[in-house]
PLY file of the C-alpha trace (Angstrom):
ply
format ascii 1.0
element vertex 112
property float x
property float y
property float z
element edge 111
property int vertex1
property int vertex2
end_header
-49.24 -9.33 -62.12
-47.83 -11.51 -64.87
-45.37 -10.11 -67.33
-45.86 -9.52 -71.07
-43.55 -9.05 -74.02
-43.83 -6.00 -76.28
-43.38 -5.87 -80.04
-39.81 -4.58 -79.57
-38.84 -8.20 -78.80
-36.23 -9.52 -81.24
-36.98 -13.20 -80.52
-33.55 -13.98 -79.10
-35.15 -16.66 -76.88
-33.09 -15.89 -73.77
-36.19 -15.22 -71.68
-37.72 -18.50 -72.82
-34.66 -20.44 -71.70
-34.47 -18.72 -68.30
-38.16 -18.87 -67.33
-38.48 -21.27 -64.36
-42.07 -22.24 -65.25
-41.78 -22.46 -69.04
-44.30 -19.63 -69.39
-42.61 -18.10 -72.44
-43.18 -19.40 -75.95
-41.59 -18.51 -79.30
-43.50 -16.40 -81.80
-46.42 -18.21 -83.39
-46.23 -21.35 -81.27
-49.64 -22.51 -80.06
-50.23 -23.68 -76.49
-53.15 -25.19 -74.65
-53.90 -26.37 -71.12
-55.52 -29.80 -70.95
-56.27 -31.60 -67.67
-54.00 -29.20 -65.75
-51.05 -29.92 -68.05
-49.65 -27.46 -70.58
-48.93 -28.59 -74.11
-47.61 -27.06 -77.31
-49.76 -27.72 -80.38
-49.17 -27.11 -84.04
-52.87 -26.90 -84.94
-53.30 -23.86 -87.19
-57.08 -23.66 -86.59
-56.85 -22.83 -82.88
-58.51 -19.73 -81.53
-55.62 -17.76 -80.05
-55.62 -16.14 -76.64
-55.18 -12.37 -76.44
-51.56 -12.68 -75.25
-50.49 -14.93 -78.16
-48.23 -13.35 -80.77
-47.29 -14.50 -84.26
-44.47 -11.91 -84.39
-42.55 -12.16 -81.11
-42.10 -14.31 -78.02
-45.05 -14.19 -75.63
-45.81 -15.06 -72.01
-48.74 -17.25 -70.95
-50.28 -15.47 -67.92
-51.53 -18.77 -66.43
-47.93 -19.85 -65.98
-46.22 -16.55 -65.05
-45.57 -15.94 -61.35
-43.24 -12.95 -61.84
-40.59 -15.30 -60.42
-41.86 -14.64 -56.87
-39.92 -16.80 -54.48
-37.34 -17.61 -57.17
-35.63 -14.33 -58.08
-35.71 -10.75 -56.74
-37.50 -9.64 -59.92
-38.79 -11.39 -63.05
-35.81 -13.08 -64.69
-37.21 -12.42 -68.18
-37.26 -8.68 -67.53
-33.73 -8.77 -66.11
-32.39 -10.72 -69.09
-34.08 -8.74 -71.88
-31.59 -6.42 -73.58
-34.36 -4.67 -75.56
-36.51 -3.78 -72.52
-39.37 -5.63 -74.21
-40.65 -7.28 -71.01
-43.06 -5.36 -68.82
-45.90 -5.85 -66.34
-49.18 -7.00 -67.86
-51.82 -4.72 -66.36
-54.61 -6.53 -68.21
-53.92 -9.82 -66.40
-53.30 -8.28 -62.96
-53.01 -10.69 -60.01
-52.30 -10.12 -56.35
-49.03 -11.24 -54.82
-51.00 -13.83 -52.83
-52.45 -15.25 -56.05
-49.01 -15.33 -57.72
-47.59 -17.32 -54.78
-50.55 -19.70 -54.92
-49.96 -20.15 -58.65
-46.27 -20.85 -57.98
-47.18 -23.54 -55.45
-49.70 -25.05 -57.86
-47.26 -25.11 -60.80
-44.58 -26.74 -58.65
-46.93 -29.57 -57.66
-47.81 -30.47 -61.25
-46.18 -33.74 -62.32
-43.21 -33.08 -64.56
-43.15 -29.32 -63.98
-39.36 -29.36 -64.06
0 1
1 2
2 3
3 4
4 5
5 6
6 7
7 8
8 9
9 10
10 11
11 12
12 13
13 14
14 15
15 16
16 17
17 18
18 19
19 20
20 21
21 22
22 23
23 24
24 25
25 26
26 27
27 28
28 29
29 30
30 31
31 32
32 33
33 34
34 35
35 36
36 37
37 38
38 39
39 40
40 41
41 42
42 43
43 44
44 45
45 46
46 47
47 48
48 49
49 50
50 51
51 52
52 53
53 54
54 55
55 56
56 57
57 58
58 59
59 60
60 61
61 62
62 63
63 64
64 65
65 66
66 67
67 68
68 69
69 70
70 71
71 72
72 73
73 74
74 75
75 76
76 77
77 78
78 79
79 80
80 81
81 82
82 83
83 84
84 85
85 86
86 87
87 88
88 89
89 90
90 91
91 92
92 93
93 94
94 95
95 96
96 97
97 98
98 99
99 100
100 101
101 102
102 103
103 104
104 105
105 106
106 107
107 108
108 109
109 110
110 111
């Protein structure tokens, strides 16, 4: 299942820097997926997804693969000194689906 960030996050940004799929965004930053590409918007009138947070960093489940095939465990969870990163039971996905998502994200033009 994807990861999520709890309110104990202090917005240090380390997890955002380390995420291999750019799935982590700073507090309050808006994101949207358009034509299979992910963009950051500054539009204040957007309807926010349930994982969005105005107060702390957040993880976009569509882009989180739990680092399967990259690291032994999610790099964001390993790097967090406040233990603010945890499994997101609401957006549960099978390991097979996470690997498929990884393959999909890696085939997107400009993913890295």
